[in-house]
C-alpha positions in Angstrom: 30.6 -17.2 32.0 30.9 -16.4 35.8 29.6 -12.7 37.0 33.7 -11.9 37.6 34.4 -12.2 34.1 31.3 -10.0 32.6 32.9 -6.9 30.8 31.2 -4.6 33.0 34.5 -4.4 35.2 38.0 -4.3 34.2 40.5 -7.2 35.1 42.7 -7.0 38.1 45.9 -8.3 38.8 47.3 -8.3 42.5 51.0 -8.4 42.8 52.1 -9.0 46.8 54.7 -11.3 48.2 52.1 -11.5 51.0 49.5 -14.4 50.5 47.1 -13.3 53.3 46.8 -9.9 51.8 46.6 -11.0 48.4 43.6 -13.6 49.7 42.0 -10.8 51.6 42.0 -8.3 48.6 41.0 -10.9 46.3 38.1 -12.2 48.0 36.7 -8.7 48.7 37.2 -7.4 45.0 35.9 -10.7 43.5 32.7 -10.1 45.9 32.3 -6.8 44.3 32.1 -8.2 40.8 35.7 -8.0 39.3 37.9 -10.9 38.0 41.0 -11.0 39.9 44.4 -13.1 39.3 47.4 -13.2 41.7 51.1 -13.1 41.4 53.7 -13.1 44.2 56.8 -11.5 42.4 58.1 -10.1 39.1 58.2 -13.3 37.1 54.7 -14.7 38.2 53.5 -11.5 37.2 54.7 -11.5 33.9 53.4 -15.4 33.7 50.1 -14.0 34.6 49.7 -11.4 32.2 51.1 -13.8 29.4 48.0 -15.8 30.5 45.6 -13.2 30.6 45.8 -9.4 30.2 44.9 -7.1 33.1 43.3 -3.7 32.9 44.8 -2.7 36.3 47.6 -3.9 38.3 47.6 -3.5 42.1 51.6 -3.6 42.8 53.4 -3.9 46.1 56.6 -2.0 46.1 58.6 -3.9 48.2 59.0 -7.2 47.3 61.8 -9.8 46.9 63.9 -9.7 43.9 62.8 -6.8 41.3 61.0 -4.5 43.3 57.6 -2.8 42.4 59.0 0.5 41.3 61.0 -1.2 38.6 58.0 -3.5 37.8 55.8 -0.6 37.2 58.2 1.2 35.0 58.4 -1.9 33.0 54.6 -1.7 32.9 54.2 1.7 32.1 57.0 1.4 29.3 55.3 -1.7 27.6 51.4 -1.8 27.5 48.5 0.7 28.3 47.5 -0.7 31.7 46.3 1.1 34.9 48.8 0.6 38.1 47.9 1.3 41.9 50.7 1.0 43.8 50.7 -0.2 47.6 53.6 0.1 50.0 54.7 0.5 53.7 56.4 3.7 52.6 53.8 6.3 52.5 55.2 9.5 52.5 54.7 12.0 49.8 58.1 11.5 48.6 57.6 7.9 48.3 54.0 8.6 46.4 55.8 10.8 44.1 58.5 8.4 43.2 55.7 5.8 42.4 53.7 8.3 40.1 57.2 9.2 38.4 57.6 5.6 37.6 54.3 5.3 35.8 51.9 4.5 38.8 48.2 6.0 38.3 47.7 5.8 42.0 49.6 5.3 45.5 47.9 3.6 48.4 50.0 3.6 51.9 49.5 -0.1 53.6 47.9 -1.3 55.6 45.5 -1.0 52.7 41.8 -0.4 53.3 39.7 -2.8 50.7 37.3 -0.2 50.4 39.5 2.5 49.8 41.2 0.5 47.4 37.9 -0.1 45.7 37.2 3.4 45.3 40.6 4.1 43.7 39.8 1.2 41.7 36.5 2.7 40.5 38.2 6.4 40.2 40.7 4.9 38.1 38.0 3.2 36.0 36.1 6.7 35.4 39.4 8.5 34.3 40.2 5.5 31.9 36.6 4.9 30.3 35.8 5.6 26.8 33.6 8.8 26.5 30.8 8.3 23.9 32.1 6.3 20.8 35.7 7.7 21.6 38.3 6.5 24.1 40.1 9.0 26.1 43.6 10.1 24.8 45.5 9.0 27.4 48.5 11.8 26.0 46.0 14.6 26.5 46.7 17.0 29.7 45.6 20.5 31.0 47.8 23.5 31.0 47.2 26.7 33.3 49.7 29.2 34.3 52.7 27.0 33.4 51.1 24.0 35.3 50.3 20.9 33.5 47.9 18.1 34.9 47.8 14.6 33.1 44.1 13.5 34.2 44.8 9.7 33.1 48.0 9.4 35.5 46.7 12.0 37.7 50.1 13.8 37.6 50.4 17.7 38.7 53.7 19.6 37.7 54.5 22.8 38.5 56.0 25.6 36.0 59.6 24.0 37.1 58.3 20.2 36.0 58.2 19.4 39.6 55.3 16.9 40.6 53.1 18.1 43.2 51.5 15.4 45.4 47.5 15.6 45.3 45.4 13.4 47.5 42.3 11.7 45.7 40.2 14.6 47.2 42.5 17.3 46.0 42.7 15.6 42.6 39.4 15.7 42.2 38.9 19.2 43.1 41.5 20.6 40.7 40.0 18.6 37.8 36.7 20.2 38.4 38.1 23.7 38.6 40.3 23.3 35.4 37.0 21.1 33.6 35.0 24.5 34.3 37.6 27.7 34.5 36.0 31.3 35.4 33.1 29.9 36.6 31.5 30.6 40.0 30.9 27.1 41.6 29.2 26.8 44.9 29.9 24.2 47.3 27.1 21.9 46.5 28.3 21.7 42.9 32.0 21.0 43.7 31.2 18.5 46.0 29.0 16.8 43.5 31.4 17.3 40.5 34.7 16.4 42.3 33.8 13.5 44.3 31.6 11.2 41.7 30.3 8.0 42.7 32.6 7.9 45.6 32.4 10.1 48.9 35.0 8.4 50.9 37.6 11.3 49.6 35.4 14.1 50.6 34.4 13.3 53.7 36.1 16.5 55.1 34.6 20.1 54.2 34.8 21.4 50.9 36.4 24.3 52.4 39.2 21.9 53.7 39.7 20.8 50.7 40.0 24.1 48.8 42.4 25.5 51.5 44.6 22.4 51.1 45.0 22.6 47.3 45.3 26.7 47.4 48.2 25.9 49.7 50.0 23.3 47.1 49.3 25.8 44.1 49.9 29.2 46.0 53.4 28.2 47.4 54.8 27.7 43.8 53.0 30.2 41.7 52.7 34.0 41.7 49.0 35.4 42.0 45.8 33.9 43.1 44.2 30.8 41.3 41.0 30.1 43.6 39.3 32.8 44.8 36.2 32.9 47.0 33.2 34.8 46.1 31.3 35.7 48.9 28.3 33.9 49.9 28.6 32.3 46.2 31.4 29.9 46.3 35.0 29.8 44.4 35.9 30.7 40.7 39.3 29.1 39.1 40.8 32.2 37.7 43.7 31.3 35.2 42.9 30.3 31.5 42.8 26.7 30.9 44.0 24.9 27.5 43.9 21.4 26.5 46.5 19.6 24.5 
């Protein structure tokens, strides 16, 4: 058995009508030890999945015939697999639409293979079993009327509206809500939030906190993240997991 088929990595399926891009991504990811299959459209995607189940599908949005949003919705409804969407449409509203269709992550084109690898690894960690028990895909966190789905990385405000988060903002928020009402210094936040992949946290941690505050603060009453002078930050709301 070859290295790319070992169970250390999930099986990947690239669905994109651009053969040059598929080849670029496939060659890079196989070089990282992943088993990778390819498809050019919806019918060939379904044929590929019938031959070999994929753990994570890397799915283009704009394709001839059935588009990626429709395909993402069908995959989210029919099977438990990760979905990373890629698209030339990279606005926040496009990303939110992709997440609403069932995607776990959304990357704008042109796609950096290194960034895609970081997103795949992050999705692996979120979906990885903890100890002997698998992560409950229906579990979520609630705080002050907000709701965070840690598997699909979807944050909804008290009105049910999805709030778009960058990779860094999501990691930071998840760190805060897993350690609520505790003072965390900058080094702790950087280490806990970024995990193995530092690309999403190249910017200063204070900048990430400021951006997350704006997204939370414009849609809620009261302070959520408080600065503790000379010590760090504290997430004030009580958090429950359901």
